MMTF fields as JSON, N, C-alpha, C and O atoms, coordinates in Angstrom:
{
  "mmtfVersion": "1.0.0",
  "mmtfProducer": "UNKNOWN",
  "numBonds": 471,
  "numAtoms": 472,
  "numGroups": 118,
  "numChains": 1,
  "numModels": 1,
  "chainsPerModel": [1],
  "groupsPerChain": [118],
  "chainIdList": ["A"],
  "bondAtomList": [4, 2, 8, 6, 12, 10, 16, 14, 20, 18, 24, 22, 28, 26, 32, 30, 36, 34, 40, 38, 44, 42, 48, 46, 52, 50, 56, 54, 60, 58, 64, 62, 68, 66, 72, 70, 76, 74, 80, 78, 84, 82, 88, 86, 92, 90, 96, 94, 100, 98, 104, 102, 108, 106, 112, 110, 116, 114, 120, 118, 124, 122, 128, 126, 132, 130, 136, 134, 140, 138, 144, 142, 148, 146, 152, 150, 156, 154, 160, 158, 164, 162, 168, 166, 172, 170, 176, 174, 180, 178, 184, 182, 188, 186, 192, 190, 196, 194, 200, 198, 204, 202, 208, 206, 212, 210, 216, 214, 220, 218, 224, 222, 228, 226, 232, 230, 236, 234, 240, 238, 244, 242, 248, 246, 252, 250, 256, 254, 260, 258, 264, 262, 268, 266, 272, 270, 276, 274, 280, 278, 284, 282, 288, 286, 292, 290, 296, 294, 300, 298, 304, 302, 308, 306, 312, 310, 316, 314, 320, 318, 324, 322, 328, 326, 332, 330, 336, 334, 340, 338, 344, 342, 348, 346, 352, 350, 356, 354, 360, 358, 364, 362, 368, 366, 372, 370, 376, 374, 380, 378, 384, 382, 388, 386, 392, 390, 396, 394, 400, 398, 404, 402, 408, 406, 412, 410, 416, 414, 420, 418, 424, 422, 428, 426, 432, 430, 436, 434, 440, 438, 444, 442, 448, 446, 452, 450, 456, 454, 460, 458, 464, 462, 468, 466],
  "bondOrderList": [1, 1, 1, 1, 1, 1, 1, 1, 1, 1, 1, 1, 1, 1, 1, 1, 1, 1, 1, 1, 1, 1, 1, 1, 1, 1, 1, 1, 1, 1, 1, 1, 1, 1, 1, 1, 1, 1, 1, 1, 1, 1, 1, 1, 1, 1, 1, 1, 1, 1, 1, 1, 1, 1, 1, 1, 1, 1, 1, 1, 1, 1, 1, 1, 1, 1, 1, 1, 1, 1, 1, 1, 1, 1, 1, 1, 1, 1, 1, 1, 1, 1, 1, 1, 1, 1, 1, 1, 1, 1, 1, 1, 1, 1, 1, 1, 1, 1, 1, 1, 1, 1, 1, 1, 1, 1, 1, 1, 1, 1, 1, 1, 1, 1, 1, 1, 1],
  "groupList": [{"groupName": "MET", "atomNameList": ["N", "CA", "C", "O"], "elementList": ["N", "C", "C", "O"], "formalChargeList": [0, 0, 0, 0], "bondAtomList": [1, 0, 2, 1, 3, 2], "bondOrderList": [1, 1, 2], "singleLetterCode": "M", "chemCompType": "L-PEPTIDE LINKING"}, {"groupName": "ASP", "atomNameList": ["N", "CA", "C", "O"], "elementList": ["N", "C", "C", "O"], "formalChargeList": [0, 0, 0, 0], "bondAtomList": [1, 0, 2, 1, 3, 2], "bondOrderList": [1, 1, 2], "singleLetterCode": "D", "chemCompType": "L-PEPTIDE LINKING"}, {"groupName": "ALA", "atomNameList": ["N", "CA", "C", "O"], "elementList": ["N", "C", "C", "O"], "formalChargeList": [0, 0, 0, 0], "bondAtomList": [1, 0, 2, 1, 3, 2], "bondOrderList": [1, 1, 2], "singleLetterCode": "A", "chemCompType": "L-PEPTIDE LINKING"}, {"groupName": "ILE", "atomNameList": ["N", "CA", "C", "O"], "elementList": ["N", "C", "C", "O"], "formalChargeList": [0, 0, 0, 0], "bondAtomList": [1, 0, 2, 1, 3, 2], "bondOrderList": [1, 1, 2], "singleLetterCode": "I", "chemCompType": "L-PEPTIDE LINKING"}, {"groupName": "LYS", "atomNameList": ["N", "CA", "C", "O"], "elementList": ["N", "C", "C", "O"], "formalChargeList": [0, 0, 0, 0], "bondAtomList": [1, 0, 2, 1, 3, 2], "bondOrderList": [1, 1, 2], "singleLetterCode": "K", "chemCompType": "L-PEPTIDE LINKING"}, {"groupName": "ASN", "atomNameList": ["N", "CA", "C", "O"], "elementList": ["N", "C", "C", "O"], "formalChargeList": [0, 0, 0, 0], "bondAtomList": [1, 0, 2, 1, 3, 2], "bondOrderList": [1, 1, 2], "singleLetterCode": "N", "chemCompType": "L-PEPTIDE LINKING"}, {"groupName": "LEU", "atomNameList": ["N", "CA", "C", "O"], "elementList": ["N", "C", "C", "O"], "formalChargeList": [0, 0, 0, 0], "bondAtomList": [1, 0, 2, 1, 3, 2], "bondOrderList": [1, 1, 2], "singleLetterCode": "L", "chemCompType": "L-PEPTIDE LINKING"}, {"groupName": "ARG", "atomNameList": ["N", "CA", "C", "O"], "elementList": ["N", "C", "C", "O"], "formalChargeList": [0, 0, 0, 0], "bondAtomList": [1, 0, 2, 1, 3, 2], "bondOrderList": [1, 1, 2], "singleLetterCode": "R", "chemCompType": "L-PEPTIDE LINKING"}, {"groupName": "THR", "atomNameList": ["N", "CA", "C", "O"], "elementList": ["N", "C", "C", "O"], "formalChargeList": [0, 0, 0, 0], "bondAtomList": [1, 0, 2, 1, 3, 2], "bondOrderList": [1, 1, 2], "singleLetterCode": "T", "chemCompType": "L-PEPTIDE LINKING"}, {"groupName": "GLY", "atomNameList": ["N", "CA", "C", "O"], "elementList": ["N", "C", "C", "O"], "formalChargeList": [0, 0, 0, 0], "bondAtomList": [1, 0, 2, 1, 3, 2], "bondOrderList": [1, 1, 2], "singleLetterCode": "G", "chemCompType": "PEPTIDE LINKING"}, {"groupName": "TYR", "atomNameList": ["N", "CA", "C", "O"], "elementList": ["N", "C", "C", "O"], "formalChargeList": [0, 0, 0, 0], "bondAtomList": [1, 0, 2, 1, 3, 2], "bondOrderList": [1, 1, 2], "singleLetterCode": "Y", "chemCompType": "L-PEPTIDE LINKING"}, {"groupName": "HIS", "atomNameList": ["N", "CA", "C", "O"], "elementList": ["N", "C", "C", "O"], "formalChargeList": [0, 0, 0, 0], "bondAtomList": [1, 0, 2, 1, 3, 2], "bondOrderList": [1, 1, 2], "singleLetterCode": "H", "chemCompType": "L-PEPTIDE LINKING"}, {"groupName": "GLN", "atomNameList": ["N", "CA", "C", "O"], "elementList": ["N", "C", "C", "O"], "formalChargeList": [0, 0, 0, 0], "bondAtomList": [1, 0, 2, 1, 3, 2], "bondOrderList": [1, 1, 2], "singleLetterCode": "Q", "chemCompType": "L-PEPTIDE LINKING"}, {"groupName": "PRO", "atomNameList": ["N", "CA", "C", "O"], "elementList": ["N", "C", "C", "O"], "formalChargeList": [0, 0, 0, 0], "bondAtomList": [1, 0, 2, 1, 3, 2], "bondOrderList": [1, 1, 2], "singleLetterCode": "P", "chemCompType": "L-PEPTIDE LINKING"}, {"groupName": "VAL", "atomNameList": ["N", "CA", "C", "O"], "elementList": ["N", "C", "C", "O"], "formalChargeList": [0, 0, 0, 0], "bondAtomList": [1, 0, 2, 1, 3, 2], "bondOrderList": [1, 1, 2], "singleLetterCode": "V", "chemCompType": "L-PEPTIDE LINKING"}, {"groupName": "CYS", "atomNameList": ["N", "CA", "C", "O"], "elementList": ["N", "C", "C", "O"], "formalChargeList": [0, 0, 0, 0], "bondAtomList": [1, 0, 2, 1, 3, 2], "bondOrderList": [1, 1, 2], "singleLetterCode": "C", "chemCompType": "L-PEPTIDE LINKING"}, {"groupName": "SER", "atomNameList": ["N", "CA", "C", "O"], "elementList": ["N", "C", "C", "O"], "formalChargeList": [0, 0, 0, 0], "bondAtomList": [1, 0, 2, 1, 3, 2], "bondOrderList": [1, 1, 2], "singleLetterCode": "S", "chemCompType": "L-PEPTIDE LINKING"}, {"groupName": "PHE", "atomNameList": ["N", "CA", "C", "O"], "elementList": ["N", "C", "C", "O"], "formalChargeList": [0, 0, 0, 0], "bondAtomList": [1, 0, 2, 1, 3, 2], "bondOrderList": [1, 1, 2], "singleLetterCode": "F", "chemCompType": "L-PEPTIDE LINKING"}, {"groupName": "TRP", "atomNameList": ["N", "CA", "C", "O"], "elementList": ["N", "C", "C", "O"], "formalChargeList": [0, 0, 0, 0], "bondAtomList": [1, 0, 2, 1, 3, 2], "bondOrderList": [1, 1, 2], "singleLetterCode": "W", "chemCompType": "L-PEPTIDE LINKING"}, {"groupName": "GLU", "atomNameList": ["N", "CA", "C", "O"], "elementList": ["N", "C", "C", "O"], "formalChargeList": [0, 0, 0, 0], "bondAtomList": [1, 0, 2, 1, 3, 2], "bondOrderList": [1, 1, 2], "singleLetterCode": "E", "chemCompType": "L-PEPTIDE LINKING"}],
  "groupTypeList": [0, 1, 2, 3, 4, 5, 2, 3, 2, 2, 6, 7, 2, 1, 8, 1, 6, 8, 1, 6, 3, 9, 2, 5, 5, 6, 10, 11, 12, 7, 2, 13, 4, 14, 15, 4, 10, 13, 2, 14, 3, 10, 16, 6, 14, 16, 16, 5, 13, 16, 6, 16, 9, 1, 5, 8, 4, 6, 10, 5, 7, 3, 7, 3, 7, 17, 11, 3, 6, 8, 4, 2, 9, 16, 2, 16, 10, 5, 13, 14, 8, 2, 2, 3, 8, 4, 3, 0, 8, 2, 5, 5, 18, 14, 19, 9, 19, 8, 14, 19, 0, 0, 19, 1, 1, 1, 3, 17, 14, 7, 14, 3, 1, 17, 3, 3, 12, 19],
  "groupIdList": [1, 2, 3, 4, 5, 6, 7, 8, 9, 10, 11, 12, 13, 14, 15, 16, 17, 18, 19, 20, 21, 22, 23, 24, 25, 26, 27, 28, 29, 30, 31, 32, 33, 34, 35, 36, 37, 38, 39, 40, 41, 42, 43, 44, 45, 46, 47, 48, 49, 50, 51, 52, 53, 54, 55, 56, 57, 58, 59, 60, 61, 62, 63, 64, 65, 66, 67, 68, 69, 70, 71, 72, 73, 74, 75, 76, 77, 78, 79, 80, 81, 82, 83, 84, 85, 86, 87, 88, 89, 90, 91, 92, 93, 94, 95, 96, 97, 98, 99, 100, 101, 102, 103, 104, 105, 106, 107, 108, 109, 110, 111, 112, 113, 114, 115, 116, 117, 118],
  "secStructList": [7, 2, 2, 2, 2, 2, 2, 2, 2, 2, 2, 2, 2, 7, 2, 2, 2, 2, 2, 2, 2, 7, 6, 6, 7, 3, 3, 3, 1, 7, 7, 7, 1, 1, 7, 7, 1, 1, 3, 3, 3, 3, 3, 3, 3, 3, 3, 3, 3, 3, 3, 3, 3, 6, 6, 3, 3, 3, 3, 3, 3, 3, 3, 3, 3, 3, 3, 3, 3, 3, 1, 1, 6, 2, 2, 2, 2, 2, 2, 2, 2, 2, 2, 2, 2, 2, 2, 2, 2, 2, 6, 6, 7, 3, 3, 3, 3, 3, 3, 3, 3, 3, 3, 4, 4, 4, 3, 3, 3, 3, 3, 3, 3, 3, 3, 3, 3, 7],
  "xCoordList": [0.817, 0.0, 0.865, 0.825, 1.632, 2.504, 1.727, 2.244, 0.499, -0.299, -0.503, -0.441, -0.746, -0.949, 0.36, 0.389, 1.436, 2.739, 3.119, 3.604, 2.896, 3.225, 2.355, 2.845, 1.072, 0.162, 0.55, 0.585, 0.839, 1.207, 2.542, 2.71, 3.481, 4.761, 4.542, 5.182, 3.643, 3.332, 2.683, 2.983, 1.796, 1.157, 2.189, 2.179, 3.07, 4.092, 5.085, 5.636, 5.309, 6.279, 5.694, 6.445, 4.382, 3.743, 3.784, 3.203, 4.462, 4.611, 3.316, 3.102, 2.44, 1.15, 0.352, -0.24, 0.338, -0.392, 0.298, -0.367, 1.6, 2.296, 2.251, 2.315, 2.142, 1.948, 0.595, 0.462, -0.408, -1.745, -1.876, -2.51, -1.276, -1.485, -0.248, -0.348, 0.899, 2.139, 2.802, 2.143, 4.077, 4.854, 4.548, 4.753, 4.065, 3.869, 2.404, 2.128, 1.471, 0.055, -0.684, -1.88, 0.021, -0.583, -0.374, 0.753, -1.473, -1.388, -2.036, -2.983, -1.519, -2.113, -3.067, -2.65, -4.31, -5.396, -5.916, -7.123, -5.081, -5.6, -4.578, -3.367, -5.108, -4.254, -4.097, -4.966, -3.01, -2.874, -3.939, -4.464, -4.247, -5.285, -4.953, -5.847, -3.685, -3.253, -2.524, -1.402, -3.181, -2.538, -2.919, -3.869, -2.189, -2.448, -3.491, -3.48, -4.379, -5.413, -5.109, -4.588, -5.407, -6.045, -5.062, -3.849, -5.627, -4.849, -5.541, -6.74, -4.779, -5.328, -4.977, -3.829, -5.991, -5.813, -6.156, -7.152, -5.342, -5.643, -5.681, -5.016, -6.474, -6.534, -6.996, -7.702, -6.584, -7.04, -8.449, -8.679, -9.393, -10.768, -11.003, -11.594, -10.54, -10.731, -9.724, -9.185, -9.493, -8.697, -9.378, -9.212, -10.15, -10.959, -10.522, -10.157, -10.555, -10.29, -11.351, -12.548, -10.911, -11.881, -11.894, -12.813, -10.879, -10.84, -10.03, -8.89, -10.621, -9.91, -10.332, -11.393, -9.494, -9.794, -8.897, -7.737, -9.42, -8.656, -8.041, -6.882, -8.844, -8.404, -7.198, -6.428, -7.037, -5.943, -6.514, -7.329, -6.078, -6.496, -5.627, -4.4, -6.279, -5.536, -5.405, -4.369, -6.449, -6.434, -7.098, -8.011, -6.638, -7.279, -7.908, -7.36, -9.043, -9.613, -9.349, -9.839, -8.571, -8.138, -8.837, -8.923, -9.332, -9.994, -9.258, -9.07, -8.843, -8.19, -9.107, -9.749, -9.162, -10.058, -9.245, -8.349, -9.584, -8.957, -9.998, -11.119, -9.628, -10.418, -9.649, -8.514, -10.258, -9.649, -10.297, -11.5, -9.504, -9.997, -9.629, -8.496, -10.591, -10.313, -11.24, -12.295, -10.841, -11.684, -12.411, -13.291, -12.051, -12.583, -13.602, -13.992, -14.04, -15.06, -14.567, -13.377, -15.52, -15.207, -14.175, -13.458, -14.089, -13.09, -11.684, -10.779, -11.498, -10.188, -10.013, -8.931, -11.059, -10.813, -11.049, -10.657, -11.674, -11.809, -10.454, -10.247, -9.526, -8.211, -7.443, -6.725, -7.583, -6.908, -7.498, -6.762, -8.816, -9.485, -9.006, -8.717, -8.922, -8.467, -7.038, -6.727, -6.172, -4.768, -4.667, -3.932, -5.396, -5.373, -5.928, -5.357, -7.032, -7.647, -6.693, -6.586, -6.005, -5.044, -3.935, -3.573, -3.408, -2.315, -2.805, -2.162, -3.936, -4.43, -4.812, -4.482, -5.493, -5.879, -4.659, -4.658, -3.628, -2.389, -1.697, -0.895, -2.013, -1.449, -2.45, -2.349, -3.411, -4.379, -5.447, -6.083, -5.654, -6.756, -8.009, -7.923, -9.166, -10.452, -11.172, -11.208, -11.74, -12.444, -13.723, -14.473, -13.963, -15.179, -16.108, -16.299, -16.684, -17.648, -16.977, -15.806, -17.76, -17.342, -18.47, -19.635, -18.116, -19.097, -18.559, -17.355, -19.451, -19.061, -19.771, -20.925, -19.081, -19.67, -18.987, -18.019, -19.511, -18.915, -18.762, -19.671, -17.619, -17.36, -17.429, -17.566, -17.331, -17.285, -16.131, -15.219, -16.164, -15.126, -15.068, -14.024, -16.182, -16.277, -15.228, -14.661, -14.968, -14.052, -14.879, -15.713, -14.64, -15.306, -14.499, -13.268, -15.191, -14.523, -15.095, -16.312, -14.225, -14.619, -13.936, -12.722, -14.724, -14.227, -14.31, -15.355, -13.211, -13.171, -12.429, -11.351, -13.031, -12.447, -11.859, -12.338, -10.81, -10.225, -10.04, -9.736, -10.226, -10.197, -9.218, -9.112, -8.494, -7.593, -7.654, -7.948, -7.381, -7.27, -5.802, -5.137, -5.307, -3.876, -3.695, -2.564],
  "yCoordList": [-1.179, 0.0, 1.247, 2.072, 1.346, 2.499, 3.802, 4.849, 3.758, 4.981, 5.647, 6.872, 4.854, 5.413, 5.98, 7.096, 5.222, 5.707, 7.013, 7.947, 7.068, 8.284, 9.458, 10.582, 9.21, 10.288, 10.842, 12.059, 9.969, 10.426, 11.171, 12.176, 10.688, 11.392, 12.783, 13.743, 12.898, 14.211, 15.131, 16.325, 14.59, 15.407, 15.901, 17.071, 15.016, 15.393, 16.415, 17.223, 16.378, 17.283, 18.635, 19.563, 18.77, 20.005, 21.061, 20.869, 22.158, 23.193, 23.941, 24.406, 24.068, 24.719, 23.934, 24.518, 22.606, 21.774, 21.776, 21.931, 21.609, 21.569, 22.922, 22.972, 24.014, 25.321, 25.384, 26.054, 24.688, 24.696, 23.768, 24.117, 22.586, 21.584, 21.305, 20.669, 21.768, 21.452, 20.248, 19.434, 20.149, 19.099, 17.705, 16.721, 17.602, 16.277, 15.95, 15.047, 16.647, 16.423, 15.659, 15.867, 14.773, 13.863, 12.455, 11.963, 11.808, 10.544, 9.408, 9.623, 8.214, 7.027, 6.375, 6.013, 6.227, 5.563, 6.257, 6.221, 6.878, 7.623, 8.629, 8.445, 9.68, 10.728, 10.457, 9.834, 10.913, 10.765, 11.593, 12.557, 11.212, 11.929, 13.407, 14.254, 13.707, 15.094, 15.423, 14.972, 16.212, 16.624, 18.072, 18.598, 18.691, 20.068, 20.045, 19.151, 21.019, 21.11, 22.261, 23.278, 22.155, 21.01, 19.861, 20.053, 18.669, 17.452, 16.657, 16.812, 15.812, 14.989, 13.536, 13.197, 12.687, 11.245, 10.613, 10.982, 9.666, 8.971, 7.468, 6.949, 6.783, 5.325, 4.758, 5.413, 3.533, 2.803, 2.313, 1.647, 2.634, 2.194, 0.893, -0.043, 0.836, -0.383, -0.467, 0.537, -1.687, -1.968, -3.145, -4.295, -2.844, -3.851, -4.048, -3.087, -5.298, -5.498, -4.763, -4.943, -3.946, -3.232, -3.755, -3.461, -4.53, -5.147, -6.428, -6.417, -7.521, -8.795, -9.625, -9.412, -10.557, -11.464, -12.672, -12.564, -13.828, -15.075, -15.325, -15.722, -15.083, -15.28, -14.42, -14.781, -13.298, -12.384, -11.003, -10.477, -10.437, -9.077, -8.108, -8.134, -7.252, -6.313, -4.936, -4.284, -4.495, -3.185, -3.278, -4.078, -2.462, -2.27, -0.897, 0.053, -0.778, 0.526, 0.736, -0.016, 1.763, 2.03, 3.285, 4.295, 3.198, 4.348, 4.668, 3.81, 5.929, 6.41, 7.464, 8.238, 7.486, 8.409, 9.295, 8.838, 10.579, 11.567, 12.096, 12.421, 12.18, 12.865, 14.132, 14.066, 15.27, 16.547, 16.989, 17.246, 17.076, 17.405, 18.835, 19.267, 19.56, 20.933, 21.339, 20.738, 22.332, 22.914, 24.154, 24.678, 24.631, 25.893, 25.719, 26.71, 24.516, 24.289, 24.538, 24.43, 24.878, 24.99, 26.075, 25.977, 27.092, 28.139, 27.561, 28.092, 26.477, 25.854, 24.702, 24.541, 23.894, 22.745, 23.001, 22.169, 24.116, 24.42, 24.609, 24.037, 25.384, 25.509, 24.188, 23.913, 23.372, 22.074, 21.162, 20.467, 21.163, 20.38, 20.793, 19.942, 22.081, 22.584, 22.146, 21.762, 22.198, 21.799, 20.302, 19.893, 19.488, 18.037, 17.714, 16.899, 18.343, 18.095, 18.456, 17.722, 19.57, 19.996, 18.957, 18.609, 18.472, 17.496, 16.166, 15.582, 15.701, 14.391, 14.391, 13.447, 15.421, 15.456, 15.617, 15.12, 16.296, 16.403, 15.048, 14.838, 14.135, 12.784, 11.763, 10.568, 12.246, 11.416, 10.736, 9.788, 11.192, 10.695, 11.495, 12.657, 10.869, 11.516, 11.647, 10.706, 12.818, 13.044, 12.224, 12.164, 11.594, 10.815, 11.547, 12.757, 10.814, 11.392, 12.314, 12.155, 13.281, 14.18, 14.252, 14.415, 14.13, 14.159, 15.067, 15.104, 15.792, 16.599, 16.078, 15.655, 16.106, 15.67, 16.377, 17.117, 16.131, 16.717, 15.616, 14.807, 15.582, 14.591, 15.252, 16.47, 14.411, 14.941, 15.92, 15.917, 16.739, 17.727, 18.814, 19.437, 19.047, 20.115, 20.003, 21.011, 18.802, 18.593, 18.454, 17.556, 19.351, 19.299, 18.394, 18.428, 17.584, 16.625, 16.729, 16.725, 16.821, 16.675, 15.406, 15.249, 14.51, 13.251, 13.356, 13.7, 13.059, 13.157, 11.936, 11.574, 11.319, 10.14, 10.509, 11.417, 9.788, 9.891, 8.492, 7.554, 8.358, 7.072, 7.129, 8.136, 6.009, 5.88, 4.444, 3.521, 4.277, 2.934, 2.678, 3.465, 1.565, 1.256, -0.102, -0.544],
  "zCoordList": [0.0, 0.0, 0.0, 0.913, -1.041, -1.202, -1.278, -0.89, -1.768, -1.893, -0.536, -0.43, 0.493, 1.837, 2.372, 2.892, 2.246, 2.713, 2.021, 2.66, 0.723, -0.031, 0.387, 0.501, 0.616, 1.026, 2.391, 2.577, 3.342, 4.687, 4.649, 5.339, 3.852, 3.706, 3.122, 3.55, 2.149, 1.552, 2.577, 2.613, 3.411, 4.454, 5.468, 5.851, 5.896, 6.888, 6.327, 7.074, 5.021, 4.394, 4.021, 3.721, 4.033, 3.59, 4.7, 5.768, 4.443, 5.479, 5.753, 6.873, 4.748, 5.008, 6.045, 6.953, 5.907, 6.868, 8.226, 9.251, 8.253, 9.544, 10.258, 11.487, 9.505, 10.142, 10.853, 11.877, 10.313, 10.908, 12.108, 13.104, 12.011, 13.062, 13.909, 14.958, 13.47, 14.171, 13.52, 12.875, 13.692, 13.024, 13.553, 12.842, 14.775, 15.383, 15.669, 16.46, 15.06, 15.363, 14.281, 14.076, 13.584, 12.623, 13.172, 13.228, 13.577, 14.303, 13.513, 12.756, 13.701, 13.105, 14.109, 15.21, 13.75, 14.456, 15.707, 15.949, 16.501, 17.656, 18.157, 18.035, 18.715, 19.282, 20.774, 21.384, 21.361, 22.818, 23.53, 22.973, 24.749, 25.503, 25.662, 25.667, 25.789, 25.888, 24.587, 24.353, 23.754, 22.506, 22.228, 22.809, 21.359, 20.955, 19.834, 18.988, 19.832, 18.795, 17.867, 18.325, 16.59, 15.948, 15.764, 15.674, 15.713, 15.472, 14.373, 14.141, 13.705, 12.624, 12.895, 13.18, 12.801, 12.947, 11.602, 10.979, 11.151, 9.903, 10.148, 11.045, 9.33, 9.407, 8.078, 7.31, 7.827, 6.66, 6.95, 7.96, 6.076, 6.264, 5.519, 6.058, 4.282, 3.507, 2.376, 1.91, 1.955, 0.776, 0.096, 0.504, -0.949, -1.611, -3.046, -3.723, -3.524, -4.948, -5.771, -5.55, -6.709, -7.536, -8.961, -9.726, -9.322, -10.635, -10.531, -10.066, -10.961, -10.935, -12.135, -12.722, -12.477, -13.571, -13.498, -13.098, -13.881, -13.844, -12.473, -12.36, -11.425, -10.036, -9.66, -8.77, -10.331, -10.035, -9.739, -10.497, -8.642, -8.294, -9.085, -8.987, -9.871, -10.705, -10.054, -10.183, -9.358, -8.702, -7.34, -7.136, -6.42, -5.123, -5.082, -5.641, -4.433, -4.106, -2.624, -1.782, -2.315, -0.945, -0.44, -1.139, 0.783, 1.426, 2.714, 3.577, 2.824, 4.033, 4.66, 3.95, 5.982, 6.697, 7.62, 8.33, 7.59, 8.47, 9.449, 9.056, 10.709, 11.733, 12.081, 12.554, 11.851, 12.209, 13.514, 13.56, 14.566, 15.903, 16.25, 16.036, 16.785, 17.186, 18.329, 18.535, 19.043, 20.097, 19.583, 20.265, 18.383, 17.874, 16.754, 16.136, 16.475, 15.457, 14.042, 13.747, 13.17, 11.745, 11.441, 10.445, 12.271, 12.045, 12.073, 11.429, 12.815, 12.923, 11.941, 11.376, 11.724, 10.855, 9.378, 8.561, 8.99, 7.557, 6.867, 5.797, 7.432, 6.78, 6.756, 5.794, 7.795, 7.831, 6.758, 6.057, 6.63, 5.598, 4.219, 3.377, 3.985, 2.676, 2.386, 1.258, 3.38, 3.181, 2.891, 1.992, 3.645, 3.411, 2.034, 1.309, 1.669, 0.358, -0.769, -1.752, -0.637, -1.659, -1.834, -2.958, -0.73, -0.773, -1.345, -2.217, -0.851, -1.28, -2.761, -3.478, -3.225, -4.643, -5.541, -6.667, -5.069, -5.843, -5.977, -6.888, -5.065, -5.099, -5.65, -5.369, -6.433, -7.171, -6.321, -6.783, -5.104, -4.284, -4.625, -5.022, -4.469, -4.717, -3.381, -2.589, -3.141, -1.889, -1.844, -2.819, -0.697, -0.482, 0.461, 0.343, 1.398, 2.338, 3.344, 3.691, 3.797, 4.869, 5.893, 5.532, 7.171, 8.249, 9.343, 9.594, 9.987, 11.141, 12.377, 12.305, 13.515, 14.767, 15.92, 15.743, 17.092, 18.296, 19.323, 19.517, 19.98, 21.01, 22.378, 22.5, 23.406, 24.77, 24.897, 24.07, 25.902, 26.179, 25.113, 24.922, 24.414, 23.416, 22.322, 21.901, 21.865, 20.749, 19.484, 19.367, 18.54, 17.248, 16.328, 16.34, 15.531, 14.661, 13.255, 13.07, 12.281, 10.883, 10.391, 10.525, 9.826, 9.28, 7.763, 7.211, 7.1, 5.645, 5.087, 5.559, 4.079, 3.432, 2.088, 1.409, 1.712, 0.379, -0.178, 0.558, -1.484, -2.154, -3.313, -4.014, -3.503, -4.645, -5.141, -4.381, -6.383, -6.956, -7.241, -7.914, -6.718, -6.85, -7.51, -7.712]
}
């Protein structure tokens, strides 16, 4: 799954994104209980064969999900969303579903999926 490794490397290298969230606020699967906001969590949602023939998988459809966590609501996660979208689409990912929610402790969350075929 080189596509995921390449996407995360591009996110970590992008100074616009790291200026918004900090150099160390991009986490895999979960953030520590004490972290600086905004923070971004990413995880693999699915990797499904999207094209196969003769018992051979030719392509995978991969979905990665980002949770953007903030205490300041949309004013804080809109710029982060824009930066992530810019990076991901530049790396041939397509934006999928986006959901907004609120967790305990007044943490606002925007969840955004990206899909690629590899």
